[in-house]
Backbone as numpy.savetxt, mean C-alpha at the origin, in Angstrom:
# Nx Ny Nz CAx CAy CAz Cx Cy Cz
2.81 -1.86 3.68 2.11 -3.26 3.11 0.90 -3.82 3.84
0.22 -2.77 3.92 -1.11 -3.44 4.98 -2.26 -3.74 3.66
-2.64 -4.61 4.60 -3.88 -5.07 3.09 -5.01 -4.37 3.15
-5.11 -3.26 2.46 -6.11 -2.09 2.49 -7.16 -2.95 0.79
-7.98 -1.79 0.98 -8.72 -2.51 -0.40 -7.81 -2.67 -1.52
-7.45 -2.10 -2.00 -6.39 -2.52 -3.32 -5.53 -3.69 -2.96
-4.96 -3.94 -2.07 -4.12 -5.27 -1.63 -5.27 -6.40 -1.36
-6.25 -6.21 -0.87 -7.32 -7.23 -1.13 -8.06 -7.85 -2.22
-8.11 -6.70 -3.19 -8.73 -6.90 -4.50 -7.32 -7.45 -5.36
-6.09 -7.18 -5.04 -4.85 -8.28 -5.70 -5.20 -9.57 -5.32
-5.27 -9.56 -4.08 -4.79 -11.21 -3.54 -6.53 -11.85 -3.97
-7.74 -11.31 -3.62 -8.73 -12.01 -3.86 -8.85 -12.26 -5.56
-8.26 -11.07 -6.54 -8.30 -11.93 -7.86 -7.48 -13.22 -8.32
-6.48 -13.05 -7.20 -5.27 -14.00 -7.38 -5.89 -15.27 -7.49
-6.51 -15.25 -6.50 -7.57 -16.45 -5.62 -8.80 -17.21 -6.50
-9.10 -16.30 -6.94 -10.39 -16.50 -7.73 -10.37 -16.88 -8.95
-9.15 -16.59 -9.57 -9.31 -16.66 -11.36 -8.93 -17.70 -11.27
-9.10 -18.74 -12.71 -8.83 -19.61 -12.69 -7.08 -19.99 -12.79
-6.36 -19.42 -13.42 -5.38 -19.51 -13.46 -4.56 -18.14 -13.59
-3.60 -18.02 -12.69 -2.78 -16.87 -12.24 -2.51 -15.65 -13.66
-2.02 -16.44 -14.89 -2.18 -15.15 -15.52 -3.29 -14.58 -15.96
-4.06 -14.65 -15.20 -5.96 -14.28 -15.65 -5.50 -12.98 -14.58
-5.06 -13.05 -13.35 -5.33 -11.94 -12.72 -3.66 -10.58 -13.02
-3.12 -11.27 -13.86 -2.20 -10.42 -14.36 -2.78 -8.82 -14.72
-3.78 -8.81 -15.40 -4.17 -7.37 -15.81 -4.32 -6.55 -14.34
-4.50 -7.49 -13.11 -5.01 -6.21 -12.30 -3.75 -6.39 -11.48
-2.47 -7.25 -11.58 -1.41 -6.94 -11.18 -0.81 -5.64 -11.79
-0.55 -5.32 -13.41 0.20 -4.57 -13.69 -0.82 -2.90 -13.62
-2.34 -3.18 -13.61 -2.77 -1.91 -13.08 -2.42 -1.41 -11.72
-2.31 -2.04 -10.54 -2.20 -2.05 -9.17 -0.55 -1.15 -9.56
0.34 -1.80 -9.88 1.85 -1.77 -10.22 2.22 -0.44 -10.75
1.58 -0.30 -12.11 1.56 0.93 -12.38 0.52 2.24 -11.52
-0.18 1.93 -11.19 -1.13 3.30 -10.28 -0.45 3.44 -9.21
0.55 2.42 -8.49 1.38 2.93 -7.52 2.36 3.56 -7.76
3.02 3.15 -9.14 4.06 3.95 -9.60 4.10 5.39 -9.68
3.26 5.98 -9.78 2.52 6.92 -10.73 2.57 7.31 -8.72
1.58 7.19 -8.06 1.63 7.53 -6.75 3.11 7.64 -6.05
3.53 6.63 -6.26 5.58 6.86 -5.61 5.80 7.77 -6.31
5.96 7.97 -7.56 6.81 9.36 -8.13 5.87 10.57 -7.53
4.74 11.20 -7.64 4.40 12.06 -7.26 4.66 12.28 -5.77
4.66 11.60 -4.96 4.59 11.53 -3.65 5.97 12.09 -3.25
7.22 11.44 -4.12 8.60 11.91 -3.80 9.17 13.28 -4.19
8.64 13.20 -5.61 8.95 14.31 -5.87 7.68 15.84 -5.41
6.87 15.22 -5.82 5.64 16.41 -5.11 5.93 16.91 -3.54
5.87 16.12 -2.52 6.13 16.44 -1.15 7.57 16.93 -1.23
9.01 16.44 -1.82 10.24 17.18 -1.56 9.66 19.20 -2.19
9.09 18.84 -3.14 8.68 20.59 -3.70 8.51 21.33 -2.85
7.11 20.84 -2.44 6.57 21.40 -1.79 6.90 21.62 0.06
8.11 20.80 0.38 8.59 20.89 1.96 9.73 21.84 1.44
10.45 21.88 0.28 11.60 22.84 0.08 11.38 24.20 -0.05
10.09 24.46 -0.55 9.32 25.42 -0.47 8.90 25.88 0.47
8.27 25.17 1.14 7.80 25.66 2.55 8.02 24.76 3.64
8.95 24.86 4.38 9.72 24.25 5.16 8.75 23.75 6.56
8.45 24.51 7.23 7.12 24.32 8.03 6.52 22.96 7.81
6.14 22.52 6.47 5.27 21.48 5.69 5.94 20.43 6.38
7.48 20.18 6.54 7.68 18.64 6.75 7.29 18.52 8.23
7.24 19.53 9.20 6.24 18.98 10.53 5.31 18.71 10.33
4.08 19.09 9.34 3.32 18.69 9.45 2.80 17.55 8.65
3.49 17.78 7.72 3.61 16.22 6.79 3.86 14.96 7.80
4.94 14.82 8.70 5.14 14.02 9.46 4.20 13.34 10.55
3.53 14.85 11.28 2.71 15.08 12.32 1.13 13.93 11.27
0.86 14.26 10.29 -0.27 13.68 9.40 0.33 12.30 9.41
1.15 11.87 8.50 1.81 10.78 8.55 1.72 10.00 9.92
2.22 10.57 10.79 2.14 9.88 12.42 0.62 9.56 12.41
-0.12 10.25 12.18 -1.91 10.32 12.41 -2.22 9.10 11.91
-2.20 9.05 10.41 -2.22 8.59 9.41 -2.02 6.42 10.08
-0.88 6.54 10.41 -0.03 5.47 10.14 -1.07 4.56 11.46
-1.08 5.50 12.48 -1.59 5.00 13.87 -2.70 4.41 13.25
-3.49 5.71 12.83 -5.32 4.98 12.41 -5.15 3.89 11.71
-4.52 3.48 10.52 -4.53 2.52 9.50 -3.91 1.40 10.32
-3.02 1.32 11.24 -2.53 0.34 12.42 -3.59 -0.29 12.96
-4.34 0.41 13.49 -5.82 0.19 14.54 -6.67 -0.44 13.63
-6.93 0.30 12.52 -7.95 -0.27 11.48 -8.03 -1.80 11.48
-6.69 -2.30 10.67 -6.07 -3.58 9.93 -6.16 -3.98 11.06
-5.81 -4.11 12.55 -5.97 -4.79 13.64 -7.25 -5.32 13.35
-7.79 -4.48 13.92 -9.54 -4.78 14.33 -10.12 -5.18 13.01
-9.51 -5.27 12.00 -10.43 -5.63 10.77 -10.84 -7.40 10.98
-11.84 -7.57 10.24 -12.55 -9.13 10.45 -12.73 -9.89 9.07
-11.21 -10.23 8.82 -11.26 -11.15 7.41 -12.05 -11.78 7.02
-12.91 -12.44 8.23 -13.68 -13.34 7.67 -15.46 -12.85 7.25
-15.69 -11.49 7.34 -16.43 -10.68 7.08 -16.22 -9.84 5.80
-15.22 -9.98 5.10 -14.59 -9.43 3.84 -15.09 -10.07 2.38
-15.35 -9.29 1.66 -16.18 -10.32 0.89 -14.88 -10.81 0.02
-14.71 -12.16 0.18 -14.20 -13.44 -0.28 -14.60 -14.01 -1.43
-16.15 -13.50 -1.41 -16.74 -14.85 -2.17 -16.56 -13.61 -3.94
-15.98 -12.72 -3.70 -15.78 -12.37 -5.26 -15.44 -12.86 -6.33
-16.33 -12.51 -7.49 -15.83 -13.76 -8.74 -14.73 -13.18 -9.53
-14.20 -14.15 -10.24 -13.00 -13.88 -10.96 -13.52 -12.81 -12.38
-13.20 -11.67 -12.09 -13.71 -10.67 -12.85 -12.40 -10.87 -14.29
-13.48 -10.52 -15.42 -13.18 -10.21 -16.49 -11.94 -9.25 -16.36
-11.24 -9.19 -17.77 -9.59 -7.84 -18.26 -10.40 -6.65 -17.73
-11.82 -6.39 -18.48 -11.81 -4.92 -18.62 -12.19 -4.15 -16.93
-13.16 -5.31 -16.69 -13.15 -5.00 -15.23 -12.31 -4.87 -14.01
-11.70 -5.51 -14.16 -10.49 -5.98 -13.52 -9.48 -4.56 -13.54
-9.69 -3.91 -14.37 -8.74 -2.68 -14.78 -9.47 -1.90 -14.02
-10.65 -1.66 -14.39 -11.30 -0.41 -13.85 -11.36 -0.35 -12.70
-11.59 -1.53 -12.10 -11.71 -1.29 -10.28 -10.59 -1.41 -9.73
-9.63 -1.92 -10.62 -7.98 -1.82 -9.83 -7.47 -0.65 -9.87
-7.85 0.28 -11.05 -7.61 2.25 -10.99 -8.35 2.94 -9.78
-9.68 2.23 -9.33 -10.31 3.01 -9.02 -10.05 2.66 -7.29
-9.75 1.32 -6.76 -9.01 1.22 -5.20 -7.23 1.76 -5.40
-6.86 2.07 -6.35 -5.62 2.42 -6.73 -5.24 4.19 -6.69
-6.55 4.33 -7.38 -6.22 6.19 -7.44 -7.41 6.85 -7.21
-8.08 6.43 -6.48 -9.79 6.84 -6.24 -9.63 6.43 -4.17
-8.89 5.81 -4.40 -9.18 5.19 -2.59 -7.96 6.51 -1.65
-8.81 7.27 -1.06 -7.67 8.05 -0.16 -7.02 7.49 0.53
-6.82 5.96 0.87 -6.35 5.26 1.65 -4.90 5.09 1.07
-5.24 5.14 -0.08 -3.43 4.65 -0.81 -3.04 5.31 -1.05
-3.51 6.77 -1.67 -3.21 8.14 -2.20 -2.51 8.41 -0.82
-3.17 8.73 0.74 -2.77 9.26 1.91 -1.25 8.44 2.27
-1.79 7.20 1.74 -0.55 6.11 2.42 0.77 5.75 1.89
0.68 6.61 0.36 1.69 7.17 -0.64 2.29 8.05 -0.40
1.78 8.81 0.38 1.89 10.70 0.26 2.84 10.19 2.07
2.07 9.58 3.05 2.48 9.91 4.08 3.41 9.45 4.67
3.68 8.13 3.76 4.73 6.68 4.60 5.98 7.40 3.38
5.51 6.72 2.42 6.59 7.28 1.37 7.38 8.28 0.66
6.15 9.15 0.96 6.55 11.08 0.59 7.37 11.59 1.60
6.74 10.88 2.68 7.63 11.45 4.10 8.78 11.02 4.19
8.75 9.57 4.00 9.97 8.78 4.25 10.98 9.36 3.38
10.91 9.64 2.64 12.06 10.23 1.15 12.59 11.67 1.33
12.19 12.31 2.46 12.61 13.59 2.66 14.09 13.52 3.22
14.27 11.67 3.83 15.03 11.91 4.60 16.64 11.52 3.39
16.10 11.71 2.61 17.39 11.39 1.16 17.66 12.72 0.09
18.54 12.36 -0.49 18.74 13.90 -1.47 19.21 12.85 -2.78
19.48 13.49 -3.25 20.79 13.10 -4.99 20.20 11.26 -5.08
21.13 11.25 -5.42 21.17 9.70 -5.87 20.69 8.44 -4.86
20.98 9.03 -3.38 20.14 8.15 -2.51 18.65 8.39 -2.73
17.92 9.42 -3.14 16.36 9.55 -3.54 16.14 8.83 -4.06
16.95 8.67 -5.29 16.57 8.03 -6.87 16.58 6.58 -6.18
17.76 6.17 -5.55 17.54 4.66 -5.31 16.40 4.29 -4.50
16.05 5.40 -3.10 14.91 4.91 -2.51 13.70 5.02 -3.28
13.43 5.61 -4.42 12.29 5.86 -5.37 12.22 4.34 -5.74
13.26 4.24 -6.42 13.47 3.09 -7.31 13.19 1.38 -6.47
13.65 1.68 -5.22 13.80 0.45 -4.39 12.08 0.76 -4.01
11.17 1.74 -3.93 9.58 1.57 -3.15 9.15 1.03 -4.86
9.66 1.64 -5.99 8.60 0.94 -7.02 8.79 -0.34 -6.95
10.00 -0.94 -7.31 10.58 -2.69 -7.33 9.34 -3.27 -6.24
9.46 -3.01 -4.74 9.31 -3.57 -4.10 7.50 -3.27 -4.28
6.69 -2.15 -4.71 5.26 -2.26 -4.92 4.79 -3.90 -5.92
5.78 -3.81 -7.08 5.41 -4.44 -8.31 5.73 -6.15 -7.55
6.53 -6.19 -6.99 6.82 -7.42 -6.49 6.20 -7.55 -5.17
5.30 -6.63 -4.53 4.15 -6.39 -3.51 3.36 -7.32 -4.31
2.58 -7.12 -5.32 1.62 -7.09 -6.00 1.58 -8.57 -6.80
2.23 -8.36 -7.46 2.88 -9.87 -7.64 2.55 -11.00 -6.61
3.35 -10.53 -5.78 3.27 -11.95 -4.80 1.88 -12.12 -4.00
0.97 -10.91 -4.15 -0.17 -10.56 -3.60 -1.04 -11.88 -4.36
-0.52 -11.71 -5.38 -1.46 -12.56 -6.82 -1.50 -13.79 -6.60
-0.13 -14.43 -6.33 0.69 -15.42 -6.19 0.19 -16.53 -5.04
-0.14 -15.49 -4.20 -0.09 -15.89 -2.55 -1.74 -16.28 -2.40
-2.26 -15.57 -3.03 -4.06 -15.45 -3.47 -4.57 -16.94 -4.07
-3.28 -16.58 -5.39 -3.45 -18.24 -6.14 -3.18 -19.54 -5.28
-2.39 -19.58 -4.40 -2.01 -20.67 -3.51 -2.57 -20.84 -2.29
-3.55 -19.59 -1.88 -4.08 -20.08 -0.89 -5.22 -20.49 -1.24
-5.78 -20.08 -2.61 -7.23 -20.13 -2.95 -8.22 -20.60 -2.23
-9.22 -21.56 -1.93 -10.45 -21.42 -1.21 -9.47 -22.18 0.67
-8.79 -22.51 0.38 -8.19 -22.99 1.63 -8.84 -22.03 2.86
-8.84 -20.97 2.65 -9.13 -20.00 3.74 -10.32 -19.44 4.17
-11.20 -20.19 4.33 -12.50 -19.92 4.16 -13.12 -19.26 5.43
-12.63 -19.33 6.74 -12.44 -18.90 7.78 -12.01 -17.54 8.09
-11.01 -17.15 7.17 -10.20 -15.76 7.09 -9.36 -15.99 8.17
-8.51 -16.87 8.89 -7.87 -17.27 9.69 -6.15 -16.65 8.94
-5.75 -16.70 8.26 -4.50 -16.57 7.71 -4.51 -14.91 7.37
-5.75 -14.35 6.95 -5.81 -12.87 6.60 -5.83 -12.22 7.98
-6.62 -12.92 9.01 -6.64 -12.06 10.39 -4.89 -11.96 10.82
-4.32 -13.46 10.41 -3.03 -13.07 10.64 -1.86 -12.17 10.12
-2.34 -12.47 8.94 -1.61 -11.04 8.13 -1.75 -9.52 7.98
-3.25 -9.63 8.65 -3.89 -8.10 8.93 -2.71 -7.70 10.69
-2.76 -8.83 11.50 -1.95 -8.51 12.67 -0.13 -7.94 12.22
0.11 -8.77 11.70 1.28 -8.59 11.25 1.76 -6.95 10.49
0.65 -7.08 9.76 0.25 -5.61 8.90 0.41 -4.24 9.77
-0.26 -4.59 10.41 -0.50 -3.45 11.37 0.98 -3.49 12.52
1.40 -4.28 12.86 2.49 -3.96 13.63 3.73 -3.17 12.57
4.01 -4.31 11.75 4.97 -3.15 10.51 4.73 -2.08 10.32
3.07 -1.52 10.27 2.62 0.16 10.30 3.50 0.86 11.52
3.11 -0.07 12.70 3.12 0.97 13.92 4.76 0.86 14.21
5.52 -0.01 13.44 7.07 0.32 13.43 7.64 1.17 12.60
6.73 1.67 11.72 7.10 2.83 10.65 6.68 3.85 11.14
5.24 3.86 12.12 5.38 4.94 13.02 6.23 5.56 13.74
6.57 4.72 14.51 7.76 5.00 15.41 9.05 5.34 14.61
9.64 4.76 13.81 10.17 5.77 12.69 9.99 7.02 12.62
9.14 7.57 11.99 8.56 8.33 12.26 8.75 9.42 12.74
8.11 9.13 14.09 8.28 9.71 15.65 9.43 10.42 15.79
10.51 9.29 15.75 12.17 9.53 16.02 12.56 10.90 14.93
11.96 10.77 13.83 12.77 11.13 12.95 12.23 13.10 13.13
10.54 12.75 13.23 10.19 14.10 13.79 10.67 14.98 14.89
11.42 14.03 15.97 12.25 14.77 17.02 13.19 15.16 16.53
13.79 14.77 15.59 14.93 14.80 15.09 14.92 15.88 14.20
13.95 16.10 13.47 13.71 17.31 12.79 13.42 18.93 13.49
13.00 18.34 15.02 12.78 19.87 15.74 13.82 20.02 16.63
């Protein structure tokens, strides 16, 4: 749940749109994009790992390094300097920008593969299907929640205090997942 480019964009559109329903195109686009990435990560990573078992260790290692970096960069980010004055965008621009920060953003792709794809390796059969469904549902609820929160916060957070706190919590959650992956890697070895 780190607040990267995709999440900040959804939050900002929720905050900048005159009505919450005007931010729904960005919520739907980000949610559908994440659904695609989640399915590709779970199915693709599993196929690769079953074909080349040594990839599991490599994927865990890359995921751990990536999460350490993401946690650090989010911890050190300065929300007061983010582009919070972004104007409310029309539907077409919302969709195109949401697609770009979702599908062309290496962080979003690596995050999905490194975290969800790697985590899916612990599950098989029905458990893997439930894990995948839970990730997709969580993603949809997350983006909707970001837009709602953005709308609620609106212009109250001029100095970025709330986003700074959210970033710190987000970084700690990322590091918690990193610890979990380290334990999984040690058990796999």
